[in-house]
Structures are given as C-alpha cells and as structure tokens.
N, C-alpha and C positions, 0 to 999 in steps of 0.2 A: 460454418464458420468464416464471418467476413474480416478479410485480411484487412488494417490498420492501414491507416495513410494520411499520417499529420502533414500538415501542410499550412503555411501561412494563411491566417482570415484577410480575405480580400472583399471589400465595402463594394465592390464593383461585382463580380464574380459571385459573391456568396449573398447581394444585399436582400434576397427574398428568401433566405434559407429562413425557416423555423427548426424548432425544436421540441418533440415528441418528450417531454419527463417519463422517464421509466423509472417509477418507483421498486421495481424489483432487480433491475441493476442486470438486466441479460444478459449485457455485455459482458460480463466474468464468469457466466457460466461455464466455460470450458477453462478454467483459468485455476490452477492449485493454491495460489500464492497472489499476494500484492504488496507493494513496496509500505511500509510503516515508517513514517517519521517516529525521534524518540520522542515528541512531544505527545504522542498520542499512546503511547502505551500502556498507561496506568487505566485507560477507557478502553482500548481493545482488550486488556490482559485478562479482562473475564467473558471475553468471547471464544479468541483465537488463539491458540499457540505460535507465539512470538520468538522466533528465530534465526540468526543470521545466517547466510549463504552467498558464496564467492560468485564475482558477477564472470561470468567465461570469458569478456571477452580482454577484462580489465586483470582478474585475479582478485579485485576489492571487495570486501565487505560490503555488504548491504543488508537492512533490516528490513523484515516480512513479516506477515500474517500470512499462516497455513488458512487454505481454506480447503483443502484437500488431502488425501493422502493418495493417491496415484495421480500418474502424469495426466493433466486437462482435465481434472476431477475435482468438482466443485460440488460440496456438501453443504454451504451455509448459504448460499447464492443460487437456485437451481431450482427449477420447474414453476417459477412464477412464485417461490416464497423465498422469504427471508429468514433465519433462523440466527438472530443476533440481533442486540440493541443498542450496536455501534456500527456504525458505514466507514471505514477508512475515508481518507481525504483524496486519496487517489483512485477510488471508485467514485467516489461523489464528484468530482471536477470532470467527468466524460461529457462528452465528447471533444473537451477543448484539453488542450496540454500548453504548456511555456516554450516556445520555440529558441530561448535564449536563456543560457542560466546567470540571470543579473536580476538582482532583486531589486532593481530600481523599477516600479510601476511604467514609468516613461520612458525607457530602455527595452522593455520585455515585449518580445514579440508574442503574441496569442495564435496559437493554430488549432485546427480544428478535423476532426476525422471525415474525411471529406467522403469515407468510405461509410460511415455512421448509419445504422437502419432507423435511426433517432431523425435523420434528417429530410426535410420535406418542403414544400413551398406554400404547402396547404392551412396547416394548422400546428398551434402550437406555441411555442413562447418566441416572439421574434428575438433577433440576432443583433437587427439595424430598424432604426427607426424611421419613418416616414421621411424624412431630412439625411437618411443615410449616415448617420453618426450610430455608434455602438450605442444599443438600446443598455435601458437601466439593469436587467437581466447579464447582460454582456459586462457591464462596467463592475457589477459585482462578482464576475466570474476575474475578471484582471484583477481585483484587488485579492480575492482566494489565492492566486495561482502567483500574485505577487509574495504573497504571507509564504505558500508551499517552498518557494527556492528558498528565502532566508531559512527556514527550518529543516530542507532539506541540506543547508549548508551546514547550519548548527549538527543536524545527526551525521553528516561524513566525520565531523572533528570530536563526534562522541565516542564513535567506532573505531577513528582515530588512535584514541587516547587506550583503548582497550585492546589494539593490537600491539601499540608501542609496550604497554603494559604485559603482555604477556595473557592477556584476562581472557581470551578465548579459545576454545576446545572444541573439538569435534564431539557432537551429541550423539550418545549411545541412546538412540529412541528403539526399543524393539515392542512389538506391538502383537497383539494376538487377533487376528481377523477369520474367527467363524472356520470355514473349514479348509479355508486356506493356511490356518497354523499362525506362528509365528513370522513375522517378517520385521525386518531391521530395514529402517529409515535411511540412507546416508547423506553426506552432502550438507548436514545441518550439522551449525556451531552454536553454541552456548555458552554463557559467562560461566569463568571457572572459576567455584563460590570458595575452594583452596587458596589458590592464588588471590583470589579478591582479599581474603582473610590475612594473609602475610605481606602486603603491601607495606612498604614504610609509611612513617609519619605523614611525610611530606606529600607521597601521592592520593593517600588517602585524604587529607587537606584540600588536596586539589580535587577530588570528586564531591568533595562537599561545596568548596566553593563555587563550583559548576552545577550544582545540582545535578549529578547525576546519578545518585545515590538511590531516589526513585526510580528513574527509567529502569535502572539495574535490578532491579527487586520485585518491578512487574513486570519485567522479561522472566525471571524466575519462577514467581508464582504464576505465570500465563503458561508453564509448561505442564500443568495438570490438565488443561485444557484438551490434551490429545485423547482424553478420556471420552471428551466432549464430540470430537470429530469424529471416532470411532462409533457413539451411537447415531449420530447422525449417518454415516455411512450404512449402519446395519438394516435404514430404515430410507436408503437412497433408492431412487430407481434413474440409469440414466437415461436423459431424454434420447 
C-alpha cells in the first residue's frame, strides 16, 4: 500500500502528468471507511452503514461510510470489483484533494497525491493542456472540490447540532462472524432515537428548517447495511 503524499499541483513540475482512471477505485482497497458528506446520506444509505466516529487528533465527530468490518479491510471495493451502486465523492475525487479549506474556487489550492499509481506521463487524462493551463478535466475537478468544501462545512455544522443537542450515542453493534462467533464493533456512534423524539418544539423546528431530518433518517436506515457487509465479508478473499 502506497503512502499518500498530497502536494500542491505545480504547472511546471507536473506539466506532463496524466491520470489513468481506475474505475475499480483500488486506492481504497485497504481502507475500511471513507468520509461521507451529509448530502450523500440518502444515496449512500442503500449501500453502506453510515456512522459517526471521533477523530483521534481533534476529538470531533465525522460522518463515515463503513466499507469493511476489520482494520484495513474493504469488502465493497476490492479484488477489482465494486459491490455498490453509489461511489462516495471522497473516493471519486482521488488522486486530487483541496489543500485549503475555502469554498471559493479562485482561492482553493488544488493538490494531488504525488505517490499515486494512477499518475504517469504516457497515457490517460491530461492534467494540463499544451499551453500549460489546467485541462477541462482538471477544471471539473476544481469545481467538484469547491463543492466538497462547501458541503463538508455544512456537514460539520449538522454534526455540531447533533452533538450540542446530545443526539449522538455509542452504537451497540454486535455481529456474528461465522467461526469467530459474536464480535462487538467499538468506536462507532449513531443518532439516539429516543433523544431525537424528546427534543423540544424549537429544536424540532430547527431540524425541519435546516432539512436535517432526511439525513438523520437515512443514517438510521443505513444501519441495516451491517448485514450486507457481513454477507460480503463471508465471500471476501483478502488481496
């Protein structure tokens, strides 16, 4: 597994780089979760369990889609196969990333994983055109990343609301894994339905006006996808 090295895209250093598009998204084959925007919850909920995890460096919660049940295990994108009809945008954007958290396209720093196996100088999609300007494909990526930044900020506000109103609780996830027997998954959080039902009218109105209810119920419905991960895991062969 190659270490990621995101650096600012340089029109001189990277002028000849091309990208071989990987439709199997093998760069996440050893990744058991991926960050998920609240705006993606509805589409993602039919494919992945959507949960909240604490970031070890900040203690803040982030929303993620689970791709596997063990560390570095991915049973959804593995062995050159995709077992999903929705691809989270944080998987699709690779090998690009936004280097500055600013939702203004003219101020965003476009970065690229210099160690990505998708990069070469012979074939694939051009990053810069013959004049050294960003190609049409690169401009599309810039627009996509700008949109991600804005929606990521909105997701943070959504999660802050959940935390401030004590709506997150540790998820009691117990799974039966064949010969391994019962396994409890730790470090996962979900919306507390009882606390949600006990919110006062003002908080409920805020949820309604901010259009948070669809994301909350999509998250809760997605928890049934743990069984799907179990089924995929039963047929999974590590690479």
